[in-house]
C-alpha positions in Angstrom: 0.0 0.0 0.0 1.3 3.5 -0.7 0.0 7.0 0.1 0.2 10.2 -1.9 0.8 13.1 0.5 2.3 16.5 0.4 1.9 20.2 1.2 -0.4 22.6 -0.5 -0.1 26.4 -0.3 -3.0 28.6 -1.2 -3.4 32.4 -1.2 -6.6 34.3 -0.7 -7.0 38.0 -1.2 -8.7 39.3 1.9 -9.1 43.0 1.0 -7.4 46.0 -0.6 -6.9 49.3 1.4 -5.0 52.5 0.9 -2.2 52.9 3.4 1.5 53.9 3.4 4.0 51.3 2.3 6.7 50.1 4.7 9.2 49.9 1.8 8.6 52.8 -0.7 6.7 55.2 1.8 4.0 55.9 -0.8 0.4 56.1 0.1 -0.9 53.4 -2.3 -3.4 50.5 -2.2 -2.1 47.6 0.0 -3.4 44.1 -0.6 -4.0 41.9 2.4 -3.4 38.3 1.6 -4.0 35.2 3.7 -1.7 32.3 2.9 -2.4 28.8 4.2 -0.3 25.7 4.0 -2.1 22.4 4.4 -1.1 18.8 4.5 -2.8 16.9 1.6 -3.5 13.1 1.4 -4.5 11.9 -2.1 -4.8 15.5 -3.2 -7.3 16.3 -0.5 -6.3 19.1 1.9 -6.8 17.9 5.5 -4.9 19.8 8.1 -3.7 23.5 8.2 0.0 23.6 9.1 0.7 27.3 8.8 -1.2 30.5 8.3 0.5 33.6 7.2 -0.9 37.1 6.7 0.8 39.3 4.1 0.6 43.0 3.1 1.6 43.6 -0.5 2.1 47.1 -1.9 0.6 47.5 -5.4 3.1 50.4 -6.1 6.5 48.7 -5.5 5.5 45.1 -4.9 7.1 45.0 -1.4 5.7 42.2 0.7 5.8 42.0 4.5 4.2 39.7 7.1 1.7 41.3 9.4 0.1 40.1 12.6 -3.6 39.4 13.1 -3.9 42.6 15.1 -2.4 44.6 12.3 -4.7 42.9 9.8 -7.8 43.9 11.9 -6.6 47.5 12.1 -6.2 47.7 8.3 -9.6 46.1 7.5 -11.7 48.2 9.8 
């Protein structure tokens, strides 16, 4: 018997808000992205291993990790 297993990473765009960029300093739209890595068995995602929140600047493309608290502050 053999098993097909691996890791699957998916990104989901949460929202887009205007804010100042940490890299270029411009006031530009910032995309809030939720990235989840899951363990898959037979191509079926089963268990979330890692969740990462990212802020991506649409002006310069700079990407940085943000905490859940920072994400809530940007979405409200």
